[in-house]
C-alpha positions, 0 to 999 in steps of 0.5 A: 846371492845372485844378480837380479841379471842373473835371475833363472827367468832373465837368462831364459829370457835371453835365452828366448830372445837370442835363438828368437833373432838367429831364427828370425834375422832382422830383414834390413830396412826400405829405403825411406824414399822407396817406402815413400813410394810404395806407403803412396801405392798402397793408398787410395789417394796414390792410386788416383794418381797413376790413373790419372798419370797413365792415363795422361800418358795414353791420351797423349799417346791417342790424339798422336796416333790420330792426327797418324791416322788422318792422313789416310784422308791425304791419301796413299802417298802421305799414308805410307810415308807416315808409316816408314817415318815412324819405323824410321823415329832417330835414325840414323842415331837409332836404330831402325825400329827402337823408338816404336818399340819404346813406345810400345812398352811404355803403353804396355806398362800405362795400360796394367797400371792403370788397369791395376790401380782401377780394379783395386780401386773399385774393391777398396770402394766396395769394402768402404760402401754401404749397399744403400749408399751404392744404391743412390748413388748409382741413380746420381752417376752418369751414363759415361760413369757407369759404363767406365767398367764395360767401357774397359773392356770393350776397350781391351778388347779394340787394342787387342785385335787392332794390334791384329788387324792393322799391324801384325796382320793376323786377323786382316783377310789382305794384309800387305806391307801396303799401309793404305791398303790394309786400312781401306781394305779392312774397313771395308769389311762393314762389320769390321767398321761397325765393331770399330765404331762402337768402341771409338764411341766407348773409348769417347765415354772413357776419356771424358770421365776419365779425363775429367776424374783425372782433373780431379785428382791433379787438383784442378777442383777450385771455385769455378771448375765445377761449372766449366771444367768438364769442357776439356774433357769434352772437347778432348773425347769428342776430337778423339770419338770423331776423328776415329770413326770418321774413318770407319765411316768414309771407306765406309761410303766411298769417300776413302777407296 
């Protein structure tokens, strides 16, 4: 008598399983650490953390960049000396331009993560939110939150133009190696200054709403934070907005020439 293991149906199942295993070899399991990071990224909370962290990096850069930009009020010598220092940061240990290019790579990666996370969060919100709820929420949000999407588009265009205008010179009408002269002559064109002012206002609104949201995401939601917790976001946004707008305005009215 044939044993249970030798039954034709069992034999066929074993053959099919062997064939399936040869045709579809098992893929190696992902490392537990990598898998946890991947699962975090796929979650809504993970995307919010990614936006918050990349946003903090970008805001820190904007503040440092503002401090350097305000050197223009100190005159051409201070401005050009600061520009020369940027090119040689870390010298002689690091090659010339190494630090500034490393910073650019970090900023580019931060921008990419920020945009990708934002787009995916919007899609998740649309998929999970009823139409009538969206209509009610639209009436309760503030101006900054309503303009986040278009503000992001304006800021992206502004970054591209800013690089072409004052870094590479491709969008500058009279570019030279004199950084101070490039800034002043560039802002003497009223339409360029107007675009900078609009973009910096959009940047301030974006930073205000983004920083407030990031602080909530990172856990700063204890009692009392909602009453006064907007203050850091307001202060940072106002400082960045007014600081950046002051430069084209100063050139247009003749304070800087």
